[in-house]
C-alpha positions in Angstrom: 24.2 -254.9 11.4 25.1 -256.4 8.0 22.8 -255.5 5.2 24.8 -256.7 2.2 26.0 -260.3 1.6 29.6 -259.8 0.4 30.6 -263.3 -0.5 33.5 -263.5 -3.0 33.7 -259.8 -3.3 34.7 -259.3 0.4 38.4 -259.2 -0.3 38.0 -256.8 -3.3 35.8 -254.6 -1.2 38.1 -254.5 1.8 41.1 -253.8 -0.4 39.2 -250.9 -2.0 38.2 -249.4 1.3 41.7 -249.9 2.7 43.1 -247.9 -0.3 40.6 -245.1 0.4 41.7 -245.0 4.1 45.4 -244.9 3.1 44.7 -241.8 0.9 42.8 -240.1 3.7 45.5 -240.9 6.2 48.2 -239.5 4.0 46.2 -236.3 3.5 45.8 -236.0 7.3 49.5 -236.6 7.8 50.4 -233.8 5.4 48.5 -231.4 7.6 49.6 -232.8 10.9 52.7 -230.6 11.2 50.5 -227.5 10.9 48.1 -228.7 13.5 50.8 -229.7 15.9 52.5 -226.4 15.5 49.3 -224.5 16.3 48.6 -226.7 19.3 52.2 -226.3 20.6 52.2 -222.6 20.1 48.9 -222.4 22.0 50.5 -224.3 24.9 53.6 -222.1 24.8 55.8 -224.9 23.4 58.0 -223.6 20.6 60.4 -226.3 19.5 61.4 -224.3 16.5 62.8 -221.5 18.7 64.8 -223.2 21.4 66.4 -220.7 23.9 70.1 -220.5 24.3 71.6 -222.0 27.4 71.8 -219.4 30.2 69.6 -217.0 28.3 65.9 -216.0 28.7 63.4 -218.8 27.8 60.3 -216.6 28.0 57.5 -217.2 25.5 55.0 -214.6 24.2 51.7 -216.6 24.1 49.9 -214.5 21.4 48.0 -217.5 19.9 46.5 -218.3 23.3 45.8 -214.6 24.0 43.8 -214.1 20.7 41.7 -217.3 21.1 41.0 -216.5 24.7 39.6 -213.1 23.6 37.3 -214.7 21.1 36.1 -217.8 22.9 34.0 -216.1 25.6 32.2 -213.9 23.1 31.4 -216.8 20.8 30.3 -219.1 23.6 28.1 -216.5 25.2 26.5 -215.6 21.8 25.8 -219.2 20.9 25.2 -221.0 24.2 23.9 -218.3 26.6 20.4 -218.3 25.1 17.6 -220.3 26.6 17.3 -222.0 23.1 20.4 -222.8 21.1 18.3 -223.4 18.0 14.7 -222.9 16.8 13.1 -225.5 14.5 11.0 -224.1 11.6 7.9 -225.8 10.3 7.8 -227.1 6.7 4.1 -226.6 6.4 1.1 -225.2 8.4 0.6 -228.6 10.0 4.1 -228.5 11.5 3.6 -225.3 13.6 2.9 -227.1 16.8 5.5 -229.9 16.1 8.2 -227.3 15.4 7.5 -225.6 18.8 7.6 -228.9 20.6 10.8 -230.0 18.9 12.4 -226.7 19.8 11.6 -227.1 23.5 12.4 -230.8 23.6 15.8 -230.6 21.9 17.0 -227.5 23.7 15.8 -228.5 27.2 16.0 -232.3 27.1 18.3 -233.5 24.4 21.0 -230.9 24.6 21.8 -231.6 28.3 21.7 -235.4 27.8 23.8 -235.6 24.6 26.7 -233.3 25.7 26.0 -230.7 23.0 27.5 -227.7 24.9 30.8 -229.4 25.4 30.8 -230.7 21.8 30.1 -227.2 20.4 32.8 -225.7 22.6 35.4 -228.2 21.4 34.5 -227.9 17.7 34.7 -224.1 17.9 38.0 -224.3 19.6 39.4 -226.6 16.9 38.1 -224.2 14.2 39.9 -221.3 15.8 43.1 -223.2 16.4 43.5 -226.0 13.8 41.4 -224.7 10.9 38.5 -227.1 11.0 36.3 -228.5 13.8 34.1 -231.5 13.2 30.7 -232.3 14.9 29.2 -235.7 14.8 25.7 -236.8 15.8 25.2 -240.5 16.5 23.2 -243.0 18.5 25.1 -245.7 20.4 23.4 -248.9 21.1 25.0 -250.4 24.2 24.4 -253.2 26.6 24.4 -251.6 30.0 25.2 -253.8 33.0 23.7 -252.6 36.2 24.0 -254.2 39.7 21.1 -253.9 42.2 21.4 -254.7 45.9 18.4 -255.7 48.0 18.3 -256.4 51.8 15.7 -258.0 54.0 13.4 -259.2 51.2 10.7 -261.9 51.5 11.1 -265.1 49.5 8.3 -263.9 47.1 10.7 -261.2 45.8 12.8 -264.0 44.3 10.0 -265.7 42.5 10.5 -265.5 38.7 13.9 -263.9 38.8 15.8 -267.1 37.9 13.9 -267.5 34.7 14.8 -264.1 33.3 17.3 -264.2 30.5 18.9 -260.8 31.3 18.9 -261.2 35.1 21.5 -263.1 37.1 21.5 -263.5 40.9 25.1 -263.0 41.8 24.8 -263.1 45.6 22.1 -264.6 47.9 22.2 -264.8 51.7 19.4 -266.2 53.9 18.7 -264.2 57.1 18.1 -266.4 60.2 14.6 -266.0 61.6 13.2 -267.3 64.9 9.7 -268.5 65.7 8.3 -268.2 62.1 5.2 -270.2 61.2 5.8 -273.0 58.7 2.9 -271.9 56.5 4.2 -268.2 56.2 6.3 -268.2 53.1 7.2 -264.5 53.4 8.5 -264.9 57.0 11.9 -266.0 55.7 14.1 -263.0 54.6 16.9 -262.7 52.1 19.7 -260.4 51.1 20.7 -260.6 47.4 22.3 -258.9 44.5 21.1 -258.8 40.9 23.0 -258.2 37.7 20.8 -257.0 34.9 21.8 -256.4 31.3 19.8 -253.6 29.7 19.8 -252.4 26.1 20.4 -248.7 26.0 20.4 -246.1 23.2 22.5 -243.0 23.8 22.1 -240.1 21.5 25.3 -238.1 21.4 26.7 -234.9 19.8 30.4 -235.2 19.8 33.4 -233.1 18.6 35.8 -235.2 16.6 39.5 -234.2 16.7 40.6 -233.1 13.3 43.5 -235.5 13.4 41.1 -238.4 13.8 38.7 -237.3 11.0 39.1 -238.8 7.6 38.1 -237.1 4.3 39.3 -237.9 0.8 41.9 -235.5 -0.6 40.5 -232.8 -2.9 37.0 -233.1 -1.6 35.3 -229.7 -1.2 32.7 -230.9 1.3 31.7 -233.9 3.4 28.8 -234.7 1.1 31.0 -234.8 -2.0 33.7 -237.0 -0.6 33.6 -240.7 -1.6 34.6 -241.6 2.0 34.5 -239.9 5.3 34.9 -241.3 8.8 37.1 -241.3 11.9 39.7 -243.3 13.6 38.4 -244.6 17.0 40.6 -245.9 19.7 38.3 -247.8 22.0 38.5 -250.8 24.4 37.4 -254.3 23.5 34.8 -254.0 26.2 33.3 -251.0 24.6 33.0 -252.7 21.2 31.4 -255.8 22.7 28.9 -253.6 24.6 28.0 -252.0 21.2 27.0 -255.4 20.0 30.0 -256.5 17.9 31.0 -260.1 17.8 33.3 -261.0 20.7 35.5 -263.3 18.7 36.0 -260.7 16.0 37.0 -258.1 18.6 39.4 -260.6 20.2 41.2 -261.0 16.9 42.0 -257.3 16.6 45.6 -256.3 17.5 46.2 -254.1 20.6 46.7 -250.5 19.6 50.3 -249.2 19.8 50.2 -245.6 21.0 53.8 -245.0 20.3 53.2 -244.9 16.6 50.1 -242.7 16.9 49.5 -240.7 13.7 46.8 -238.3 15.0 47.3 -235.2 17.2 46.5 -236.8 20.5 50.0 -236.3 21.9 49.9 -232.5 21.1 46.4 -232.2 22.5 47.0 -234.0 25.8 50.1 -232.0 26.8 50.9 -232.8 30.5 48.3 -235.6 30.5 50.2 -237.6 28.0 51.9 -240.8 29.2 53.2 -243.9 27.6 52.9 -245.9 30.8 49.4 -247.3 30.5 48.8 -250.6 32.3 45.7 -252.7 31.8 44.0 -254.9 34.2 42.6 -257.3 31.6 42.4 -257.9 27.9 38.9 -256.5 27.9 40.4 -253.1 28.6 42.9 -253.3 25.8 42.6 -250.4 23.3 42.1 -251.3 19.7 42.0 -249.2 16.5 38.8 -249.2 14.3 37.5 -247.0 11.6 33.9 -245.8 11.5 33.4 -245.1 7.8 30.7 -243.8 5.5 31.6 -245.0 2.0 29.9 -244.5 -1.3 29.8 -247.9 -3.1 28.1 -249.4 -6.1 27.6 -253.0 -4.8 24.7 -253.8 -7.1 26.3 -252.6 -10.3 23.5 -250.3 -11.2 25.8 -247.4 -11.9 24.7 -245.4 -8.8 26.9 -245.3 -5.7 24.9 -245.7 -2.5 26.0 -244.7 1.0 27.1 -247.4 3.4 28.1 -247.2 7.1 31.0 -249.5 7.8 33.0 -250.5 10.9 36.4 -251.4 9.5 39.5 -252.8 11.3 42.8 -254.5 10.6 43.3 -258.1 11.6 46.0 -259.3 14.0 49.7 -259.2 13.0 49.8 -262.8 12.0 47.3 -262.0 9.3 49.1 -258.9 8.0 47.4 -257.3 5.0 44.0 -258.7 6.0 41.1 -256.5 7.0 37.9 -257.1 8.8 34.4 -255.5 8.3 32.8 -255.7 11.7 29.5 -254.3 10.5 28.0 -252.7 7.4 24.6 -251.2 6.6 23.0 -248.8 4.1 22.3 -245.3 5.4 21.0 -242.1 3.9 23.0 -239.4 5.6 26.6 -238.7 6.7 26.5 -237.6 10.4 29.3 -235.1 10.3 29.4 -231.4 10.0 32.5 -229.2 9.5 32.8 -226.1 11.7 35.1 -223.4 10.3 35.9 -219.9 11.5 36.9 -218.5 8.1 35.8 -220.4 5.0 37.8 -220.5 1.8 35.9 -220.9 -1.5 35.9 -224.4 -3.0 37.9 -225.9 -0.1 36.9 -228.2 2.8 39.5 -226.9 5.2 38.9 -223.5 6.6 41.4 -220.9 7.9 42.2 -220.6 11.6 42.9 -217.5 13.7 46.1 -219.2 14.8 47.5 -219.1 11.3 47.6 -215.3 11.4 49.3 -215.2 14.7 51.9 -218.0 14.7 54.7 -216.1 13.0 54.0 -213.0 15.1 54.3 -215.1 18.3 57.7 -216.4 17.0 59.0 -212.8 16.3 57.7 -211.5 19.6 59.2 -214.4 21.5 62.6 -213.8 20.0 62.3 -210.0 20.7 61.1 -210.6 24.2 64.0 -212.9 25.0 66.5 -210.4 23.7 64.9 -207.6 25.6 65.0 -209.5 28.9 68.6 -210.6 28.2 69.6 -206.9 27.8 67.9 -206.1 31.1 69.6 -209.0 32.8 72.9 -207.6 31.6 72.2 -204.4 33.3 71.3 -206.1 36.6 74.1 -208.7 36.5 77.1 -207.2 34.7 80.0 -209.3 33.5 83.0 -208.9 35.7 86.6 -208.2 34.5 89.0 -209.2 37.2 92.8 -209.4 37.9 93.4 -212.7 39.6 96.8 -211.6 40.9 95.1 -209.0 43.1 92.3 -211.3 44.5 92.4 -214.2 46.9 90.8 -217.5 46.0 87.7 -216.6 48.1 87.6 -213.2 46.5 87.6 -214.7 43.0 84.8 -217.1 44.1 82.8 -214.1 45.5 83.1 -212.3 42.1 82.1 -215.4 40.2 79.2 -216.2 42.5 78.1 -213.0 44.1 75.8 -213.0 47.2 74.4 -210.2 49.3 76.9 -209.2 51.9 79.5 -211.7 50.8 83.0 -209.9 50.9 85.4 -209.8 48.1 88.8 -210.4 49.7 91.9 -208.7 48.1 95.5 -209.5 48.4 97.6 -207.1 50.5 98.1 -203.7 49.0 95.6 -204.3 46.1 92.9 -201.8 45.2 89.4 -203.1 44.5 88.9 -200.8 41.5 92.1 -202.2 40.0 91.2 -205.8 40.8 87.6 -205.8 39.7 85.8 -203.9 36.9 82.4 -204.4 35.3 81.7 -204.6 31.6 79.2 -201.9 30.5 76.5 -203.3 28.1 74.5 -200.6 26.3 70.8 -200.5 27.4 68.7 -200.9 24.3 65.7 -202.8 25.8 63.5 -199.7 25.7 63.8 -199.7 21.9 62.0 -203.1 21.8 58.8 -201.8 23.4 57.8 -199.8 20.4 58.4 -202.8 18.1 56.2 -205.0 20.3 53.4 -202.5 20.0 53.8 -202.5 16.3 53.6 -206.4 16.2 50.4 -206.2 18.4 48.9 -203.8 15.8 49.9 -206.3 13.0 47.9 -209.0 14.9 44.9 -206.7 15.2 45.1 -205.8 11.5 45.3 -209.4 10.4 42.6 -210.9 12.7 40.4 -207.9 13.5 40.5 -209.1 17.1 40.9 -206.4 19.7 40.5 -206.1 23.4 36.8 -205.3 22.8 36.3 -208.7 21.2 36.3 -210.3 24.6 35.2 -207.3 26.7 37.4 -204.5 28.0 37.7 -202.8 31.4 35.6 -199.5 31.3 38.6 -197.7 32.8 40.4 -198.2 29.5 37.9 -195.8 27.9 38.6 -192.9 30.2 39.6 -189.7 28.5 38.1 -190.9 25.1 35.2 -189.4 23.3 32.0 -191.3 22.9 32.5 -191.5 19.2 36.0 -193.0 19.6 34.7 -195.6 22.0 31.9 -196.5 19.7 34.3 -196.9 16.7 36.6 -199.1 18.8 33.8 -201.2 20.0 32.3 -201.8 16.5 35.7 -202.6 15.0 36.4 -205.0 17.8 33.3 -207.0 17.4 33.0 -207.0 13.6 35.4 -209.9 13.1 33.9 -211.9 15.9 30.4 -211.5 14.4 31.7 -212.7 11.0 33.3 -215.7 12.6 30.1 -216.6 14.5 28.1 -216.5 11.2 30.5 -219.0 9.7 30.6 -221.3 12.7 26.8 -221.4 13.0 26.5 -223.0 9.6 28.1 -226.2 10.9 26.1 -226.1 14.2 22.9 -225.7 12.2 23.7 -228.8 10.2 24.5 -230.8 13.3 21.2 -229.9 15.0 19.2 -230.9 11.9 20.8 -234.3 12.1 20.3 -234.4 15.8 16.5 -234.0 15.3 16.5 -236.9 12.8 18.1 -239.1 15.4 15.6 -238.1 18.1 12.7 -239.0 15.8 14.3 -242.2 14.5 14.9 -243.6 18.0 11.7 -242.5 19.7 9.7 -245.6 20.5 7.2 -244.1 22.9 6.0 -240.7 24.3 8.1 -239.2 27.0 6.9 -236.9 29.8 9.4 -234.3 31.1 9.1 -231.4 33.5 9.5 -228.1 31.6 8.8 -224.6 32.8 7.3 -225.9 36.0 4.8 -228.2 34.2 4.8 -231.8 33.1 4.6 -232.0 29.3 4.4 -235.1 27.1 6.4 -235.2 23.9 6.0 -237.8 21.1 8.8 -237.2 18.5 7.4 -240.0 16.3 4.9 -237.6 14.8 7.4 -234.8 14.0 8.6 -233.9 10.5 12.2 -235.0 10.0 12.7 -232.4 7.3 12.2 -229.4 9.6 14.9 -226.8 9.2 16.4 -224.9 12.1 18.2 -221.6 12.8 20.8 -221.0 15.4 20.0 -218.2 17.9 22.9 -215.9 18.1 21.2 -213.1 19.9 22.2 -209.6 18.9 25.6 -210.5 17.8 29.1 -210.7 19.4 28.9 -207.4 21.2 29.2 -206.8 24.9 26.4 -207.5 27.3 26.0 -203.8 27.9 25.5 -203.2 24.2 22.9 -205.9 23.9 21.0 -204.7 27.0 21.0 -201.2 25.7 19.4 -202.3 22.4 16.9 -204.4 24.2 15.9 -201.6 26.6 15.4 -199.4 23.5 13.0 -201.9 22.0 11.2 -202.4 25.3 10.7 -198.6 25.5 9.2 -198.4 22.1 6.8 -201.3 22.9 5.7 -199.5 26.1 5.0 -196.3 24.2 2.8 -198.2 21.7 0.9 -200.1 24.4 0.4 -196.9 26.3 -0.9 -194.9 23.4 -2.9 -197.5 21.5 -3.7 -200.2 24.1 -3.1 -203.9 24.4 -5.3 -204.7 21.4 -3.1 -203.2 18.7 -1.6 -204.4 15.4 2.0 -203.5 16.4 2.9 -205.2 19.7 1.4 -208.4 20.9 1.8 -209.8 24.5 4.0 -212.6 23.3 6.3 -210.1 21.6 6.6 -208.2 24.8 7.4 -211.4 26.6 10.1 -212.2 24.1 11.9 -209.0 24.8 11.7 -209.5 28.6 13.0 -213.1 28.2 15.9 -211.9 26.1 16.8 -209.2 28.6 16.8 -211.8 31.4 19.0 -214.2 29.4 21.4 -211.4 28.3 21.8 -210.3 31.9 23.2 -213.8 32.7 20.2 -215.6 34.1 19.5 -219.1 32.7 15.8 -218.6 32.2 13.1 -216.0 32.5 10.6 -218.4 34.1 11.3 -217.2 37.8 10.6 -213.6 36.8 8.0 -213.6 34.0 5.2 -215.8 32.8 4.7 -216.6 29.2 1.3 -215.3 28.1 -1.4 -217.6 26.8 -2.9 -216.1 23.6 -6.3 -217.7 24.2 -6.5 -216.4 27.8 -5.5 -212.9 26.6 -8.1 -212.9 23.8 -10.8 -214.0 26.2 -9.8 -211.4 28.8 -9.8 -208.6 26.2 -13.3 -209.8 25.0 -14.5 -210.0 28.6 -13.2 -206.5 29.4 -14.8 -205.0 26.3 -16.5 -201.5 26.6 -20.0 -201.1 28.0 -22.9 -199.5 26.1 -22.3 -196.2 27.9 -18.6 -196.4 27.0 -19.4 -197.3 23.4 -21.7 -194.3 23.2 -19.1 -192.1 24.8 -16.5 -193.4 22.4 -18.8 -192.7 19.4 -19.4 -189.2 20.7 -15.7 -188.6 21.1 -15.0 -189.9 17.7 -17.7 -187.6 16.3 -16.3 -184.6 18.1 -12.9 -185.6 16.9 -14.2 -185.8 13.3 -15.8 -182.3 13.7 -12.6 -180.9 15.1 -10.6 -182.5 12.2 -13.1 -181.0 9.7 -13.0 -177.6 11.3 -9.2 -177.7 11.4 -9.1 -178.7 7.7 -11.4 -175.7 6.8 -9.4 -173.3 8.8 -6.2 -174.6 7.2 -7.7 -174.2 3.7 -8.9 -170.6 4.5 -5.5 -169.7 5.8 -3.9 -171.1 2.7 -6.3 -169.1 0.5 -5.6 -165.9 2.4 -1.9 -166.4 2.0 -2.3 -166.8 -1.7 -4.4 -163.6 -2.0 -1.8 -161.7 0.1 1.0 -163.0 -2.1 -0.9 -161.9 -5.3 -1.5 -158.4 -3.9 2.1 -158.2 -2.8 3.3 -159.2 -6.3 0.9 -156.6 -7.9 2.2 -153.8 -5.6 5.7 -154.8 -6.3 5.2 -154.6 -10.1 3.5 -151.2 -9.8 6.4 -149.8 -7.8 8.8 -151.2 -10.3 6.9 -149.4 -13.2 6.8 -146.1 -11.3 10.5 -146.4 -10.6 11.2 -147.0 -14.2 9.2 -144.0 -15.3 10.9 -141.8 -12.8 14.3 -142.9 -14.1 13.2 -142.1 -17.7 11.9 -138.7 -16.7 15.1 -138.0 -14.8 17.1 -138.8 -17.9 15.0 -136.7 -20.2 15.2 -133.8 -17.7 18.9 -134.1 -17.6 19.3 -134.0 -21.3 17.0 -130.9 -21.6 19.0 -129.1 -18.9 22.2 -129.9 -20.7 20.8 -128.5 -24.0 19.6 -125.3 -22.3 23.0 -124.9 -20.7 24.8 -125.2 -24.0 22.4 -122.7 -25.7 23.0 -120.3 -22.9 26.7 -120.6 -23.2 26.4 -120.0 -27.0 24.2 -116.9 -26.4 26.7 -115.5 -24.0 29.6 -115.9 -26.4 27.7 -114.2 -29.3 26.5 -111.4 -27.0 30.0 -110.8 -26.0 31.1 -110.6 -29.7 28.4 -108.0 -30.6 29.5 -105.8 -27.8 33.0 -106.0 -29.1 31.9 -105.1 -32.7 33.3 -108.2 -34.1 30.1 -109.7 -35.5 29.4 -109.8 -39.3 26.3 -108.2 -40.7 24.8 -111.6 -41.3 25.2 -112.4 -37.7 23.9 -109.1 -36.5 20.9 -109.4 -38.7 20.3 -112.9 -37.5 20.4 -111.8 -33.9 18.1 -108.9 -34.7 15.5 -111.1 -36.3 15.6 -113.3 -33.2 16.5 -116.5 -35.2 
């Protein structure tokens, strides 16, 4: 489709677009070495560490090991749910449409558009080569189908020759005997028809990072002045998409030897330069599907255009061809990254953290094995003068039971000795464990990230196991959150495609019933969220949490009843559905039936209490109120008694303290009085003793006589 008449500006436009493509290609080429290295290390091909001749060539595949631990957990978390995404309504009027869109996209569109394979490949690219790219698109193709019919009446051929899209490619008349002349259907035919049908295929694809184009310095797809991809397709494929046959014929055949993307590294053993074609229609050509922002009307605002761009044949070097061009509103690409860096388009891969460790471990592993080989196959030191020619050969090429022949009078210990190489391989094992710990520290990926054999936990406390499990899945959960941003964007675009290309209602079988969907009435602005379950933990962990939730729901239903504000039947079904999916079953339909809210409400109303039951319930409520009131009164009386007892206890305590204080004061006073009496008695005794001795003065004697 061509929306814009280019006229004299065609050459200027193609030159501008070609310059943008060159800048994108150079940017991609700068990162190609890093992508190739990650891909090669994943495949165990380490060209930067070639083994010495005759030495160990073993490779420690740490990059592959880490990614294989992560991929199962991520894929199970994202794809094992019955619904990959849930669409959310924009307004109240979109509630039913959102539910229909969720069912239709997850159960009809996803299997038809190859979404699961695309998500797998994009996630793999994000973990290995920094950035995965998802693309949602609708291919309009002319599909050629051949139908074969046998033993058909002549009436079956009526009208076929006039159809523009139908060709009769074979017709054979069957001989019939004794047929009436006036019976037109008596004559029978065998024939083949070729029919050309217009077909629209909605696809979700993973674009290899080496084939994706983005302008250097762009922080996002939406900001880039140009994004797109390199496509290597056959001429036949392009013609079936509706491009002009003569334009396609003018394109040069693609030369795979000078390929600039990472196809060679990706294909590995499948790569071959020997590709023969049966016809020019199957020749591969290179085109660019681009989304460019251009200001063609000179209004100062750049609009978005979709463009199919190609180079002309070699005899028109420097010329470019725009096969199709149209105005569009969105760019159908989404980046998928495992670790996002602020203000950067490219993410960080898990492989980046492991590549150098794999190189060190590979060198260490080879040296370790070489040292072990030296112990098993020691280097001989021989004296040729004491060995025969066959004996020398036997030493050089030893074999079990093969004799070493000596010359006459020679001693084997003098003729052959073996060099002793110190055994140091056991020192390497600790270093390898250290490097494994470095990988775990960098990536956060442990054996628990992909699930671990329960026997590995024997002898460990439950707390230790829990800590190991949580640390093992924490990094995987963070990676999943980052990956789902791109998946969410892709499914929003996928819904827009479904709505745009729906020309009539479609009836499909879903959950055992035939349901009609009409996407034309859905809101294209509906948002969506990716269902990631309970996280990236093990199945056992998820099932344990779900069983706990189910137990709480059962308790609420048993204590309050089905008509309660906490747990509704559809919520109970959601838990049962999630348990079934987590256990590994594709759907809960064979085991549980999704409740119908209207039927449940009618049943609850129908099964309402009778008059006698209502009277009994009222009486029970009254008795309960009386019991509650009595209990409240008793509680208040008990509290009052306690306060009185506390007051009396405090009063008695104060009285006892006062009595004790008075007793202490009386004891002190009595002690002082006794001391005074004792002193006076001593004084009296001394004076009395003096009088008896006649030593007292008259004054003293008179004083004593007066009694003072």
